[in-house]
matplotlib code that plots the C-alpha trace (Angstrom):
import matplotlib.pyplot as plt

x = [42.1, 39.6, 37.6, 37.4, 36.2, 33.5, 32.3, 32.0, 30.0, 27.7, 27.1, 26.4, 23.9, 22.2, 21.9, 20.7, 17.9, 17.1, 16.4, 14.0, 12.3, 12.0, 10.4, 8.0, 7.0, 6.9, 4.6, 2.8, 4.0, 3.3, 0.2, -0.6, -1.1, 0.0, 0.9, 3.7, 4.9, 8.4, 9.3, 12.7, 14.5, 17.8, 19.5, 21.0, 18.2, 15.5, 17.7, 18.4, 14.7, 13.8, 16.5, 15.7, 11.9, 12.2, 14.6, 12.5, 9.5, 11.1, 11.5, 8.9, 6.2, 3.9, 3.3, 3.5, 4.4, 6.7, 6.5, 8.9, 8.2, 10.7, 9.4, 11.5, 11.2, 11.5, 12.3, 14.7, 18.0, 18.8, 19.3, 19.2, 20.4, 17.0, 18.6, 20.4, 17.2, 15.5, 18.4, 18.2, 14.4, 14.7, 17.3, 14.9, 11.8, 10.2, 8.1, 9.5, 7.1, 8.6, 6.7, 7.5, 6.3, 6.6, 6.6, 6.4, 6.8, 4.3, 6.4, 3.7, 3.5, 6.9, 7.3, 10.8, 11.5, 12.3, 8.9, 7.0, 9.0, 8.7, 4.9, 4.3, 6.4, 4.5, 1.2, 2.3, 3.2, -0.2, -1.8, 0.4, -0.3, -4.0, -3.7, -1.9, -3.9, -1.2, -2.4, 1.1, 3.6, 7.1, 9.5, 13.2, 13.2, 15.5, 16.2, 18.3, 15.5, 13.1, 15.5, 16.1, 12.4, 11.7, 14.1, 12.9, 9.4, 10.6, 13.0, 10.9, 7.2, 6.7, 5.5, 6.8, 6.3, 8.3, 8.0, 5.8, 6.7, 3.3, 0.7, -2.7, -3.9, -7.2, -9.4, -7.1, -7.1, -3.3, -0.7, 2.8, 5.3, 9.0, 10.7, 14.1, 13.0, 15.4, 18.4, 20.9, 22.3, 25.8, 24.5, 22.7, 25.9, 27.8, 25.1, 25.2, 28.9, 28.6, 25.9, 27.7, 24.8, 25.4, 25.2, 22.9, 24.3, 23.5, 22.3, 19.7, 21.3, 18.7, 19.4, 22.4, 20.7, 17.8, 17.0, 17.2, 20.8, 21.5, 19.9, 21.8, 25.1, 24.0, 23.4, 26.9, 28.4, 26.6, 27.7, 31.3, 31.0, 27.8, 28.3, 25.0, 22.9, 21.1, 20.1, 18.8, 16.8, 15.2, 14.4, 12.9, 10.0, 8.8, 9.4, 7.5, 6.8, 3.7, 3.5, 6.9, 6.2, 5.2, 2.4, -0.6, -1.2, -4.2, -6.8, -9.1, -12.5, -13.8]
y = [15.2, 12.3, 14.2, 17.2, 15.1, 13.4, 16.8, 18.0, 14.9, 15.5, 19.1, 18.1, 15.5, 17.8, 20.4, 17.7, 16.5, 20.1, 20.9, 18.0, 19.0, 22.5, 21.3, 19.1, 22.1, 24.7, 22.6, 20.5, 17.4, 14.9, 14.8, 12.6, 8.9, 9.3, 6.1, 7.2, 5.1, 5.9, 5.2, 3.6, 3.4, 2.2, 5.5, 7.6, 10.2, 7.7, 5.9, 9.1, 9.9, 6.4, 6.5, 10.0, 9.6, 6.2, 7.5, 10.7, 8.5, 6.9, 10.3, 12.6, 14.2, 13.5, 9.7, 8.3, 5.0, 4.4, 1.8, 1.4, 0.2, -0.7, -1.1, -3.1, -2.7, -5.4, -2.7, -0.2, -1.9, -0.7, -3.1, -2.7, -5.1, -5.9, -8.0, -4.8, -2.9, -5.6, -5.6, -1.8, -1.8, -4.6, -2.5, 0.5, -1.6, -0.7, -3.1, -3.4, -4.1, -5.3, -5.1, -5.2, -3.2, -3.8, -0.4, -0.6, 2.6, 3.3, 4.3, 6.7, 8.6, 10.3, 9.9, 9.0, 5.8, 7.6, 9.3, 6.1, 4.1, 6.9, 7.2, 3.5, 3.2, 6.2, 4.5, 1.3, 3.3, 4.8, 1.3, 0.1, 3.1, 2.6, -1.1, -0.6, 2.4, 5.1, 8.6, 10.0, 9.0, 10.4, 10.8, 11.6, 14.7, 17.4, 21.1, 20.6, 18.4, 21.3, 23.8, 21.6, 21.0, 24.7, 25.4, 22.4, 23.8, 27.2, 25.9, 23.1, 23.5, 27.3, 27.3, 28.1, 25.0, 22.7, 20.2, 21.3, 20.1, 18.6, 17.7, 16.3, 13.6, 11.9, 14.5, 14.5, 10.7, 10.6, 13.4, 13.3, 14.8, 15.8, 16.2, 16.7, 19.8, 22.1, 19.8, 19.9, 16.9, 17.5, 17.2, 14.0, 12.6, 13.5, 12.0, 8.8, 8.5, 9.0, 6.3, 4.0, 3.5, 0.8, 2.0, 0.5, -2.6, -1.3, 2.2, 2.8, 3.3, 5.9, 8.3, 10.1, 11.2, 13.2, 16.9, 16.8, 15.9, 18.6, 21.2, 20.0, 20.4, 23.9, 24.8, 23.5, 25.7, 28.8, 27.9, 28.2, 32.0, 32.4, 30.1, 31.1, 30.3, 27.3, 29.3, 32.2, 29.8, 28.1, 31.4, 32.8, 30.2, 32.0, 35.5, 35.9, 39.5, 39.2, 42.9, 42.8, 40.0, 40.7, 38.1, 38.5, 35.7, 33.6, 33.3, 30.3, 30.7, 27.9]
z = [14.0, 14.3, 17.0, 14.8, 11.9, 14.1, 15.2, 11.6, 10.8, 13.8, 12.8, 9.2, 10.1, 12.6, 9.8, 7.4, 9.7, 10.6, 7.0, 6.7, 9.9, 8.6, 5.4, 7.4, 9.5, 6.8, 4.5, 7.1, 5.4, 8.2, 10.4, 13.4, 12.6, 8.9, 7.1, 4.7, 1.7, 0.6, -3.0, -2.9, -6.2, -4.7, -5.5, -2.6, -2.8, -1.9, 0.6, 2.4, 2.5, 3.8, 6.6, 7.8, 7.8, 9.6, 12.2, 12.8, 13.4, 16.4, 18.2, 16.6, 18.7, 15.8, 15.6, 12.0, 10.3, 7.4, 4.7, 1.7, -1.9, -4.6, -8.2, -10.6, -14.4, -17.0, -19.6, -18.1, -17.5, -14.0, -11.1, -7.4, -4.7, -3.2, -0.4, 0.7, 0.6, 2.7, 5.2, 5.5, 6.0, 8.6, 10.5, 10.4, 11.3, 8.0, 5.9, 2.3, -0.6, -3.9, -7.2, -10.9, -14.0, -17.7, -19.3, -23.1, -25.2, -28.0, -31.1, -32.2, -28.8, -29.1, -25.4, -24.1, -22.3, -19.1, -19.0, -19.7, -17.1, -14.4, -15.0, -14.7, -11.6, -10.1, -11.0, -9.3, -6.1, -6.1, -6.2, -3.4, -1.3, -1.7, -0.9, 2.4, 3.4, 3.1, 2.6, 1.9, -0.8, 0.0, -3.0, -2.8, -5.0, -3.6, -4.1, -7.3, -8.8, -8.2, -9.8, -12.9, -13.3, -13.2, -16.0, -18.1, -18.0, -19.1, -21.8, -23.3, -22.3, -22.1, -18.5, -15.0, -12.8, -10.6, -7.8, -4.9, -1.4, -1.3, -4.0, -3.2, -5.7, -6.3, -4.6, -1.5, -1.0, -1.4, -1.1, -2.6, -0.2, -0.8, 2.6, 0.9, -0.8, 1.1, 0.6, -2.3, -4.2, -2.8, 0.7, -0.1, -1.6, 1.6, 3.8, 1.7, 2.2, 6.0, 6.2, 3.8, 1.4, -1.2, -4.8, -7.4, -9.1, -12.5, -13.5, -16.2, -19.7, -20.6, -17.7, -19.2, -22.5, -21.2, -21.2, -17.4, -17.6, -20.2, -18.0, -14.9, -16.9, -17.9, -14.2, -13.4, -16.1, -14.8, -11.2, -12.2, -12.4, -10.3, -7.2, -5.7, -8.8, -7.2, -4.1, -6.4, -8.7, -5.7, -4.0, -7.3, -7.1, -4.0, -5.3, -8.5, -9.4, -11.6, -12.3, -14.0, -16.4, -20.0, -20.1, -17.8, -15.4, -16.4, -13.8, -13.9, -12.4, -10.3]

ax = plt.figure().add_subplot(projection="3d")
ax.plot(x, y, z, "-o")
ax.set_aspect("equal")
plt.show()
């Protein structure tokens, strides 16, 4: 029984790393001698990204270097064990950079706390990447994040957009990459269990009351009678039939 379980774990991990390799290949996410900064929140998504990228770097035919950055917030009440992050990074041979933001919400802006905090954390990551000469910023967004973002844009913003596997920023000086784009949240949870990742000490109190969570719950409800809904939604982003949409696509001349 134990041998069978170990075999299942090996096959799962092979498939997990294979999907990351496929994303790297399909979207040309990593190039020779890239310096890649991984944004590490302390959640299992970013930990899985950090571990897999760092371990791939040791055997990859494409040489690249991985750095990690964790951004603390004085406003959002989440807490991550930074000593655990440091120990993990040391075991991987990855330099960990710690920094802090203080994101204050303007009452007149009507912007939710999550948006303000996320934007300021992202801004700090941009600054760190520039300071240590990283041309890639790797984020732990996965397939289900992309699906949820697609529906959020349609429901609340009247557009069809999501999370691209790579997104050039600042005239190409920095590129955001998402190597987990082919991997579902359930797979990341299983990988985290196998690797024994430590959970965050305290989760953010704002994270359960967002439109993102509501959309994710809606997807789960649909999934109860349409089990393949996540695969279909993800596939739809690469299969847009413009001629069968009631609104003409806007073309912007350069």
